[in-house]
C-alpha positions in Angstrom: 0.0 0.0 0.0 1.3 3.5 -0.9 2.3 5.9 1.8 0.2 9.1 2.1 1.8 12.1 0.6 3.7 14.3 3.0 2.9 17.4 1.1 -0.1 18.4 -1.1 0.3 19.3 -4.7 -0.6 22.9 -4.0 1.9 23.1 -1.2 4.6 21.6 -3.5 3.9 24.1 -6.3 3.9 27.0 -3.9 7.1 25.9 -2.2 8.8 25.4 -5.6 7.8 28.7 -7.1 10.4 30.9 -5.3 13.0 28.2 -5.9 12.6 28.4 -9.6 12.8 32.2 -9.3 15.9 32.1 -7.3 17.9 29.4 -9.1 16.2 29.2 -12.5 15.2 26.0 -14.2 18.7 24.8 -15.0 20.2 26.0 -11.7 17.7 24.1 -9.6 18.7 20.5 -9.3 16.2 17.8 -8.1 18.2 17.3 -4.9 17.8 20.9 -3.8 14.2 20.9 -5.0 13.5 17.9 -2.9 15.3 19.2 0.2 13.4 22.5 0.1 9.9 21.2 -0.8 9.8 17.8 0.8 9.3 16.1 -2.6 11.2 12.9 -3.4 12.6 12.2 -6.9 10.1 9.3 -7.0 7.1 11.6 -6.2 8.4 14.2 -8.7 8.4 11.6 -11.4 5.2 9.7 -10.3 3.0 12.7 -9.8 4.3 15.2 -12.3 6.3 13.1 -14.8 9.6 14.7 -14.0 11.2 18.1 -13.3 10.2 19.7 -16.6 6.5 18.9 -16.3 6.6 20.0 -12.6 8.2 23.3 -13.7 5.4 23.8 -16.2 2.8 23.1 -13.5 4.5 25.7 -11.3 4.3 28.2 -14.1 0.6 27.4 -14.7 0.0 27.8 -10.9 1.8 31.2 -11.0 -0.2 32.4 -14.0 -3.5 31.2 -12.5 -2.7 33.1 -9.3 -1.5 36.3 -11.0 -3.4 36.5 -14.3 -6.0 38.9 -13.0 -3.2 41.3 -12.0 -1.4 40.8 -15.3 -4.4 41.2 -17.6 -7.0 44.0 -17.3 -10.6 43.0 -17.2 -12.4 42.9 -20.6 -15.7 44.7 -21.1 -17.0 42.3 -23.8 -20.2 44.3 -24.5 -18.2 47.4 -25.2 -15.7 45.5 -27.3 -18.5 44.0 -29.4 -20.2 47.4 -29.8 -16.9 48.8 -31.1 -16.7 46.1 -33.8 -20.2 46.7 -34.9 -19.7 50.5 -35.3 
């Protein structure tokens, strides 16, 4: 029977985000990533399919968290009216 995860997916993504900012993708090795997040190499591969896919998940989480601040709200009605005019 599998052991329960020590850290949730959301916690792992949040913990890894500043590490990728600090070290960059190539500067952050899996040993450091594991030591700072609590992930094992096995869980990194089993859950996310490796470091690259985990990095993409971290970037997706970052964008989901910050996209409202990055993109202004769109007034779709006003936008449609401007195309009809």
